[in-house]
C-alpha positions as CSV (number, residue, x, y, z in Angstrom):
1,M,-2.5,-10.3,11.7
2,V,-2.8,-6.4,12.3
3,E,-5.0,-6.9,15.7
4,A,-2.3,-9.7,16.7
5,K,0.6,-7.0,16.0
6,H,-1.4,-4.1,18.0
7,Q,-1.7,-7.0,20.6
8,L,2.1,-7.7,20.4
9,Q,1.0,-11.4,19.4
10,L,2.3,-11.5,15.9
11,G,4.8,-14.1,16.5
12,R,2.1,-16.3,18.0
13,A,-0.5,-15.6,15.0
14,L,2.4,-16.5,12.4
15,T,3.1,-19.8,14.5
16,R,-0.6,-20.7,14.4
17,W,-0.9,-20.2,10.4
18,A,2.4,-21.9,9.9
19,R,0.8,-25.1,12.0
20,Y,-1.8,-25.3,9.0
21,D,-1.3,-28.2,6.5
22,L,-3.1,-25.9,3.9
23,I,-4.0,-22.6,3.8
24,A,-6.6,-21.0,1.0
25,L,-6.9,-17.7,0.0
26,D,-10.0,-17.2,-1.8
27,E,-10.5,-14.1,-4.3
28,V,-7.2,-12.7,-3.7
29,G,-7.5,-9.2,-5.9
30,N,-11.1,-8.1,-5.0
31,V,-10.3,-5.7,-2.2
32,P,-7.0,-3.6,-2.4
33,L,-4.7,-4.1,0.3
34,V,-3.3,-1.4,2.5
35,E,0.8,-1.7,2.5
36,I,0.8,-3.4,5.8
37,D,-2.0,-6.2,5.0
38,A,0.3,-6.9,2.0
39,E,3.1,-7.2,4.0
40,F,1.6,-9.7,6.4
41,L,0.4,-11.8,3.2
42,F,4.3,-12.0,1.8
43,Q,5.4,-13.1,5.2
44,I,2.6,-16.1,5.7
45,I,3.4,-16.9,2.0
46,A,7.2,-16.6,2.4
47,E,7.4,-18.7,5.6
48,R,5.3,-21.3,4.3
49,A,7.3,-21.6,1.1
50,E,8.7,-25.3,0.4
51,K,7.2,-26.3,3.8
52,A,3.2,-26.2,3.5
53,A,0.9,-26.0,0.7
54,V,-1.3,-23.0,-0.3
55,I,-4.0,-22.2,-2.5
56,V,-4.7,-18.8,-4.0
57,T,-7.7,-18.2,-6.1
58,T,-8.3,-14.8,-7.9
59,N,-9.9,-13.4,-11.1
60,L,-7.0,-11.0,-11.9
61,P,-4.1,-11.9,-14.2
62,F,-0.6,-11.6,-12.4
63,S,-0.1,-8.1,-14.2
64,E,-3.0,-6.5,-12.6
65,W,-1.8,-7.6,-9.1
66,T,-0.3,-3.9,-8.8
67,S,-3.7,-2.7,-8.5
68,V,-4.5,-4.4,-5.3
69,I,-1.1,-4.4,-4.0
70,P,0.6,-0.9,-3.8
71,N,3.9,-1.6,-3.6
72,A,5.1,-3.0,-6.8
73,R,8.5,-4.4,-5.4
74,L,6.5,-6.4,-2.8
75,C,3.7,-7.3,-5.4
76,K,6.7,-8.7,-7.5
77,A,8.0,-10.6,-4.7
78,L,4.8,-11.9,-3.6
79,I,4.1,-13.3,-7.0
80,D,7.5,-14.9,-7.3
81,R,6.7,-16.5,-3.8
82,I,3.3,-17.6,-5.0
83,T,4.5,-19.0,-8.4
84,D,7.6,-20.8,-7.7
85,R,7.2,-24.5,-7.8
86,A,3.2,-23.7,-8.2
87,T,0.6,-25.2,-10.7
88,I,-1.1,-22.7,-12.1
89,I,-4.7,-23.4,-13.3
90,E,-6.5,-20.8,-15.5
91,T,-10.1,-21.7,-16.2
92,G,-10.9,-18.6,-18.2
93,A,-14.5,-19.4,-17.3
94,E,-17.2,-17.2,-16.0
95,S,-18.1,-17.3,-12.5
96,Y,-20.0,-20.2,-11.2
97,R,-22.2,-17.8,-9.2
98,F,-23.2,-15.8,-12.1
99,R,-24.0,-19.0,-13.8
100,R,-25.8,-20.4,-11.0
101,I,-27.9,-16.9,-10.8
102,L,-28.7,-17.3,-14.7
103,E,-29.7,-21.0,-14.3
104,K,-32.1,-20.1,-11.2
105,R,-33.6,-17.3,-13.2
106,K,-34.3,-19.5,-16.1
107,G,-35.8,-22.3,-14.1
108,K,-38.3,-19.8,-12.5
109,N,-39.2,-18.0,-15.6
110,P,-42.8,-19.8,-16.3
111,A,-42.3,-19.0,-20.0
112,T,-39.5,-21.9,-20.0
113,K,-41.3,-24.0,-18.2
114,T,-43.0,-26.8,-20.3
């Protein structure tokens, strides 16, 4: 989005994002967003509201999103857009990637083989 803005193609990029039936935003919160990135994320979510589906995955509770989105007002507005008419699924489970690594190690350990 930042690159599209620099190339004066932001409208075209937003139109392209709007055409998708579903957008999946995986692992939101792993990397802090600078203000402009957070604004673009909000713009995409806001334009899709009640028009098209968005899936957001994160390990952070909403109360910690301000550590990722620097502008508290924008953060609140983004969470409001994401949660409006949403189905929120909290798994509370450990990472499946971490579990898979542990299982691999257990399988490779000669002491555990029978």
